[in-house]
C-alpha positions in Angstrom: 0.1 0.1 0.0 1.4 3.5 -1.3 0.8 6.0 1.4 0.7 9.8 -0.3 0.0 13.1 1.3 0.4 16.4 -1.0 0.5 19.5 0.2 -2.1 22.2 -1.1 -0.6 25.3 -1.1 -4.0 27.3 -1.1 -5.4 25.7 2.2 -1.9 25.4 3.7 -2.0 21.8 4.8 -1.4 18.3 3.7 -3.9 16.1 1.8 -4.5 12.4 1.3 -4.1 12.2 -2.5 -3.9 9.2 -4.9 -0.3 7.8 -6.7 -2.1 6.9 -9.8 -3.2 10.8 -10.1 0.3 12.1 -10.0 2.0 13.4 -13.5 5.7 13.6 -13.9 7.6 16.2 -13.7 5.7 17.9 -10.8 4.3 21.7 -10.4 6.9 24.1 -9.2 5.1 24.5 -6.0 3.7 20.6 -5.4 5.2 18.9 -2.5 4.5 15.2 -2.1 5.1 12.7 1.0 5.1 9.3 0.4 5.3 6.3 3.2 6.3 3.1 1.4 6.6 1.5 4.5 3.6 -1.2 4.1 3.9 -0.7 0.3 5.4 -4.2 -1.6 8.7 -4.6 -3.6 6.2 -4.0 -7.0 4.9 -0.9 -5.8 8.1 0.7 -4.2 9.7 0.0 -7.8 7.2 1.3 -9.3 7.5 4.7 -7.1 10.9 4.8 -7.6 10.7 4.5 -11.5 8.2 7.1 -11.3 10.3 9.8 -10.2 13.2 8.2 -12.0 15.4 7.5 -8.8 19.2 6.0 -10.0 19.4 2.2 -10.3 22.2 2.5 -7.7 20.3 4.8 -5.3 17.2 2.8 -5.9 18.8 -0.5 -4.6 19.9 0.8 -1.2 16.6 2.2 -1.0 14.8 -1.1 -1.0 16.9 -3.1 0.7 15.8 -4.0 4.3 19.4 -4.5 6.0 21.6 -2.0 4.9 24.7 -0.2 7.1 24.2 3.7 7.4 24.5 5.7 4.6 24.2 8.7 2.2 24.1 8.8 -1.2 23.5 11.4 -3.8 22.0 11.6 -7.7 21.3 14.8 -9.7 17.7 15.3 -8.3 17.6 12.8 -5.1 19.8 12.5 -2.1 19.5 9.2 -0.1 20.1 8.7 4.0 19.6 5.3 5.5 19.9 5.4 9.4 20.0 2.3 12.1 17.9 2.7 15.3 17.9 0.5 18.5 14.7 -2.1 18.6 14.5 -3.4 21.6 13.2 -2.0 25.0 16.6 -2.7 27.0 20.3 -3.7 26.1 19.5 -7.2 27.5 18.8 -8.8 23.9 19.6 -7.3 20.6 16.8 -8.1 18.6 18.2 -6.3 15.2 18.1 -2.8 14.2 15.2 -0.3 12.9 16.2 1.2 10.0 14.4 4.2 8.1 15.3 5.1 4.6 14.6 8.3 3.3 14.8 9.7 -0.4 14.0 13.6 -0.8 14.7 16.5 -2.6 12.8 20.1 -2.6 9.4 18.8 -3.8 9.5 14.9 -2.7 10.0 12.9 0.3 10.2 9.1 0.2 10.0 7.2 3.7 10.5 3.5 4.2 10.6 2.0 8.0 11.3 -1.4 8.9 11.6 -2.9 12.4 11.9 -6.5 13.7 9.7 -5.7 16.8 6.3 -4.4 16.1 5.9 -3.3 19.9 9.1 -1.2 19.6 8.5 1.3 16.7 10.5 4.6 16.5 8.0 7.4 16.9 8.7 9.0 13.5 6.6 11.9 12.2 4.3 9.4 9.8 0.9 10.9 10.3 1.7 14.4 12.1 2.4 16.8 9.6 1.7 20.2 11.4 4.2 22.7 11.1 6.6 20.7 8.7 6.6 22.4 5.5 10.1 21.9 4.6 11.6 18.6 3.8 14.4 19.3 5.9 12.4 19.9 9.0 11.3 16.3 8.6 14.9 14.7 8.1 16.1 16.7 11.1 13.1 14.8 12.8 14.0 11.6 12.0 17.8 11.8 12.7 16.7 13.1 16.2 14.2 10.1 16.6 16.9 7.7 15.5 19.5 9.1 17.8 16.4 9.3 20.6 16.0 5.3 20.4 20.2 5.0 21.9 20.1 7.8 24.2 17.1 7.3 26.4 18.2 3.5 26.9 21.4 4.6 27.5 20.7 6.8 30.4 18.8 4.1 31.7 21.7 1.7 31.4 24.0 3.6 33.8 22.0 3.5 37.0 21.4 -0.1 35.7 25.1 -0.7 35.2 25.8 0.9 38.9 24.1 -1.4 40.3 25.6 -4.6 38.8 28.9 -3.4 39.0 28.0 -3.2 43.0 26.5 -6.6 42.8 29.5 -7.8 41.2 31.8 -6.9 43.9 30.0 -7.9 47.0 28.4 -11.2 45.5 29.7 -12.0 41.7 28.6 -15.5 40.2 28.5 -17.3 36.8 25.2 -15.7 36.2 26.0 -12.3 36.7 29.0 -13.2 34.3 26.6 -14.3 31.9 24.3 -11.1 32.1 27.1 -9.1 31.7 28.8 -11.3 28.3 25.4 -10.7 26.9 25.5 -6.8 27.5 29.1 -6.6 25.8 27.6 -8.5 22.8 24.5 -5.9 22.6 26.9 -3.1 22.6 29.4 -4.2 20.4 27.1 -4.2 17.8 25.2 -1.1 18.5 29.3 0.5 18.7 29.2 -0.3 14.9 25.7 1.2 14.3 27.1 4.2 16.0 30.3 4.1 14.4 29.1 4.3 10.9 26.9 6.9 11.4 29.3 9.2 13.3 31.6 8.8 10.8 28.8 9.7 8.1 28.2 13.0 9.4 32.0 13.6 10.2 32.3 13.3 6.2 29.7 15.5 5.8 30.6 18.0 8.4 34.1 18.3 7.0 33.3 18.0 3.4 34.9 21.2 2.1 32.6 21.1 -0.8 30.0 23.9 -0.5 27.6 22.6 -3.5 27.1 19.3 -1.7 23.7 18.4 -1.7 23.5 18.0 1.8 25.2 20.9 2.7 22.5 22.7 0.6 19.6 21.5 2.5 21.4 21.8 5.9 23.7 24.6 7.6 26.8 24.2 9.0 25.4 24.4 12.8 23.1 21.7 11.9 25.2 19.2 10.8 27.4 19.8 13.6 24.6 19.1 15.5 24.1 15.6 14.0 27.4 14.2 14.3 27.8 15.5 17.8 24.6 13.8 18.7 26.0 10.4 17.3 29.6 11.3 18.4 28.0 11.6 21.9 26.3 8.3 22.0 28.9 6.5 20.6 31.0 7.3 23.3 28.6 6.6 25.8 28.6 3.0 24.2 32.7 2.6 24.2 32.3 3.8 27.7 30.1 1.3 29.1 31.7 -1.7 26.6 35.0 -0.7 28.5 33.1 -0.8 32.1 31.4 -3.8 31.5 34.8 -5.5 30.1 36.8 -4.2 33.7 33.3 -6.3 35.4 34.6 -9.1 33.5 38.4 -8.9 33.8 37.7 -8.0 37.6 35.5 -11.3 38.3 38.4 -13.1 36.2 40.8 -11.8 38.3 38.6 -12.6 41.7 37.8 -16.2 40.3 41.9 -16.8 39.6 42.9 -15.5 43.1 40.5 -17.5 44.8 41.5 -20.5 42.9 45.5 -19.6 43.6 44.5 -19.7 47.1 42.8 -22.9 47.5 45.6 -24.2 45.3 48.0 -23.1 47.7 46.5 -24.4 50.8 46.3 -28.2 48.7 49.9 -27.6 48.0 50.8 -27.2 51.6 48.8 -30.2 52.7 50.5 -32.2 49.7 54.1 -30.7 50.7 53.4 -31.9 54.6 51.4 -35.4 54.0 53.9 -36.5 50.8 56.8 -37.1 53.6 54.4 -38.7 55.7 53.2 -41.2 53.0 57.2 -41.9 52.4 57.6 -43.4 55.9 54.4 -45.3 56.3 55.3 -46.7 52.7 58.8 -47.7 54.3 57.3 -49.3 57.1 54.5 -50.8 55.1 56.7 -52.9 53.0 56.8 -56.6 54.0 60.1 -57.6 54.7 61.3 -59.7 57.2 64.2 -58.5 58.8 63.6 -54.6 59.6 65.8 -52.9 62.3 62.7 -50.9 63.8 60.4 -53.5 63.8 62.2 -55.2 66.8 62.2 -52.1 69.0 59.8 -51.5 71.9 59.7 -47.8 71.1 59.5 -47.9 67.7 56.0 -47.2 66.9 56.3 -44.0 69.2 59.7 -42.7 67.9 57.5 -43.0 64.4 55.1 -41.3 65.5 57.1 -38.3 67.1 59.1 -38.1 63.6 56.0 -37.6 61.4 54.2 -35.3 63.9 58.1 -33.2 64.6 58.0 -33.0 60.6 54.7 -32.2 59.8 54.7 -29.2 62.6 58.3 -28.4 61.4 56.8 -27.9 57.7 53.9 -26.2 59.2 56.2 -23.7 61.0 58.4 -23.2 58.1 55.2 -22.2 56.3 54.2 -19.9 59.0 57.4 -18.2 58.6 57.4 -17.4 55.2 53.9 -16.2 55.2 52.6 -19.0 52.8 49.3 -19.3 55.1 
């Protein structure tokens, strides 16, 4: 289904219109907003061919899984953005993708979300005050960045609680949760890095005739870049903190294992010579001098106790326990 809205200059409002009634090229004062989210592939291709979109840009627009990207042709600009779909960072259900094709008269929007109950709040039905398409694109960019920011701020408190619990009562279950968080943040980091670099390249583009610079002022481009740069920095910071928790837990576990192994080693060091003595006197030789000694049993016990206590005293002097 092709959802088309056309701006009526006389009434200064947007009206639902029929795509079949459009004629190309458009009149100078015509403004068209088309939502292709519910349209099938054939309908999407029909619209793209109608507006004579370059085939390369059309293919990128049609793909439901595409890295964030900016692309330009003679008549249209393409912007692909990725938002976060999940309600929190406990799992990564996939990314929300919004693809926008626009010029001064036409804007085509397609939105894909793997979770129907976690859609981004995009201006699909509220047209009030959005007469310039650059304002629409700005709102899309802010909406996408907002899918990360709100959840990152919430995660800050959760990370603090997780850090405290790991210090006081760390266990393998919490460790598994941290590893899952790390995996999610690694995927988010890639998405944000794409988008940050995309706006960074645009911000420092020296060509003043660049199509995106024709739509947006330098201060707006800097705002876009700073939003995603800040989100990317927060994501990396949380990822590093989670990695520190993993390293800390592993170090603590290794230390505890080493302490247990030290105790076992000391016990082994004490009982090995005692076992040797027992082994010697357990041999079935008929002529063993100590067997005829009336005090042999007590002497052997005394020797073994003295040896054990001597070793324990040595360990204590060397502060091994």
